[in-house]
C-alpha positions in Angstrom: -0.5 -22.1 64.2 -2.4 -23.4 61.2 -2.7 -19.8 59.8 1.0 -19.2 60.3 1.9 -22.5 58.5 -0.5 -21.6 55.7 1.0 -18.1 55.4 4.5 -19.7 55.2 3.3 -22.1 52.6 1.8 -19.4 50.4 5.0 -17.3 50.7 7.2 -20.2 49.8 5.0 -21.0 46.8 5.2 -17.3 45.6 9.0 -17.3 46.1 9.3 -20.6 44.1 7.1 -19.2 41.3 9.2 -16.0 41.1 12.4 -18.0 41.0 11.1 -20.6 38.5 9.2 -18.1 36.3 10.9 -14.7 36.6 9.1 -11.6 35.2 10.3 -10.9 31.7 11.6 -7.5 30.7 9.6 -5.1 28.5 10.3 -5.1 24.8 12.7 -2.5 23.4 10.4 0.4 22.4 12.1 0.8 19.0 11.6 -2.8 18.1 8.0 -2.6 19.4 7.5 0.6 17.3 8.7 -1.1 14.2 6.4 -4.0 14.9 3.4 -1.7 15.4 4.3 0.1 12.1 4.3 -3.3 10.3 0.9 -4.1 11.8 -0.4 -0.8 10.5 1.1 -1.4 7.1 -0.5 -4.8 7.0 -3.9 -3.3 7.9 -3.6 -0.9 5.0 -2.6 -3.7 2.6 -5.0 -6.4 3.8 -8.1 -4.4 4.9 -7.7 -1.2 2.9 -7.8 1.0 6.0 -5.8 1.7 9.1 -6.3 0.8 12.7 -8.7 2.3 15.2 -10.4 1.2 18.4 -13.1 3.8 18.9 -14.9 2.8 15.7 -15.4 -0.7 17.2 -16.9 0.7 20.3 -19.2 2.9 18.2 -20.3 -0.1 16.1 -21.2 -2.0 19.2 -23.1 0.9 20.8 -24.9 1.7 17.5 -25.9 -2.0 17.2 -27.2 -2.1 20.8 -29.2 1.1 20.2 -30.6 -0.4 17.0 -31.8 -3.5 18.9 -33.4 -1.4 21.7 -34.8 1.6 19.7 -34.6 0.8 16.0 -36.5 4.0 14.9 -34.1 6.2 16.9 -31.1 4.5 15.4 -32.3 4.8 11.9 -33.2 8.5 12.3 -29.8 9.3 13.9 -27.0 10.2 11.4 -24.3 9.1 13.9 -25.7 5.6 14.4 -26.4 5.2 10.6 -22.7 5.5 9.9 -22.0 2.4 12.0 -25.1 0.3 11.1 -23.7 -1.0 7.8 -23.9 -4.6 9.0 -26.7 -6.2 11.0 -24.2 -7.9 13.3 -21.3 -6.0 15.0 -19.1 -9.1 14.6 -19.0 -8.4 10.8 -16.9 -5.3 11.5 -13.2 -6.2 11.5 -12.4 -3.4 14.0 -14.4 -5.3 16.7 -12.0 -8.3 16.2 -9.1 -5.9 16.2 -10.1 -4.7 19.7 -10.8 -8.2 20.9 -7.4 -9.2 19.6 -5.7 -6.4 21.5 -7.4 -7.4 24.7 -6.7 -11.1 24.4 -3.3 -10.6 22.9 -2.3 -8.3 25.7 -3.5 -10.8 28.3 -1.7 -13.8 26.7 1.5 -11.7 26.3 1.2 -10.8 30.0 0.9 -14.5 30.9 4.0 -15.4 28.9 5.9 -12.6 30.4 4.7 -13.5 33.9 3.2 -10.0 34.4 -0.4 -10.8 35.0 -1.1 -9.4 38.5 -4.3 -8.0 39.9 -3.3 -4.9 41.7 -4.0 -1.2 41.8 -1.0 0.9 40.7 -0.9 4.1 42.6 1.2 6.5 44.6 1.4 6.6 48.4 -0.8 9.7 48.8 -3.9 8.4 47.2 -6.4 5.7 48.3 -7.5 2.8 46.2 -11.0 4.1 45.8 -9.8 7.6 44.7 -7.4 6.0 42.2 -10.3 3.9 40.8 -12.5 7.0 40.5 -9.8 8.9 38.7 -9.3 5.9 36.4 -13.0 5.7 35.5 -13.3 9.5 35.0 -10.2 9.5 32.8 -11.5 6.7 30.7 -14.8 8.4 30.2 -13.0 11.7 29.3 -10.8 9.8 26.8 -13.8 8.1 25.2 -15.7 11.4 24.9 -12.5 13.1 23.6 -12.0 10.4 21.0 -15.5 11.0 19.6 -14.9 14.8 19.6 -11.5 14.4 17.8 -12.9 12.1 15.2 -10.9 9.1 16.4 -8.8 7.6 19.2 -5.0 7.5 19.5 -4.8 4.5 17.3 -7.1 5.9 14.6 -5.9 9.5 14.8 -2.3 9.2 15.7 -1.2 6.0 14.1 -3.4 5.9 11.0 -3.9 9.6 10.5 -0.2 10.3 11.3 0.9 7.7 8.8 -1.2 9.4 6.2 0.3 12.8 7.2 -3.0 14.3 8.1 -2.5 17.7 9.7 -5.4 17.3 12.1 -3.9 14.0 13.3 -0.5 15.6 14.0 -2.3 18.4 15.9 -4.2 15.8 17.8 -1.1 13.9 18.9 0.7 17.1 19.9 -2.3 18.1 22.0 -2.4 14.6 23.6 1.2 15.0 24.7 0.8 18.5 25.8 -2.4 17.6 27.8 -0.6 14.5 29.3 2.3 16.6 30.5 0.0 19.2 32.0 -2.1 16.7 33.8 1.0 14.8 35.0 2.3 18.1 36.4 -1.0 18.9 38.2 -1.5 15.4 39.6 2.2 14.5 40.4 1.6 15.0 44.2 -0.5 11.8 44.2 2.4 9.8 42.8 5.4 11.1 44.7 
C-alpha cells in the first residue's frame, strides 16, 4: 500500500511538473544556423581563428602526456604542436568546448529537456546501444585526427574559408552518415 501511494505521488509530481514546465520546442534551424554563423564570425574577429573542438582535446592529451612522459612529448612532433602553453587552460579552444558542454546543459534546463535516458529503437538493447555509441565516438575522434579537424573545425571554419578539403570532408560526412543510417536502420525501426 505504501509503495502504491508513493508511486501515485511520484506520478502526480511528474504530471504537475510537465504541466507547469512544458518542454520547449527546438529552435528554428535557420535561426540557429544564422546564430552559429555569427559565433563563427565573432571567433574570427576576436580570436583571429575559427572554431574547433578536436584541437582542445589534443591540447589536453598533449599536456597530460607532457606531465607523465616529458621526454616523449618533447620528442614527438604531434605533441609539440599542442604544447605552446604550459597549462591547457591557456588555450581558448578548451574554454570553447567547456562552454559548449555547460551551455548545452543550461539550455536543456531552460527548455526542460534534461532527461537521463538512452534513446534507441525497439530492436536493440541498452548495452548494445551504449557499445555502438562508444565505438562511434572513438571512430569519430580517430577520423577527426585523420581528417585534420572535427566537424566544427573542418566543416564550419574550413567551409567558411572555402577550403576544398573541408568541403570534401563535409560531403564525405554526409555520404557516410547516410550509408551507416541505411545499414543500421533495422535497429531503429
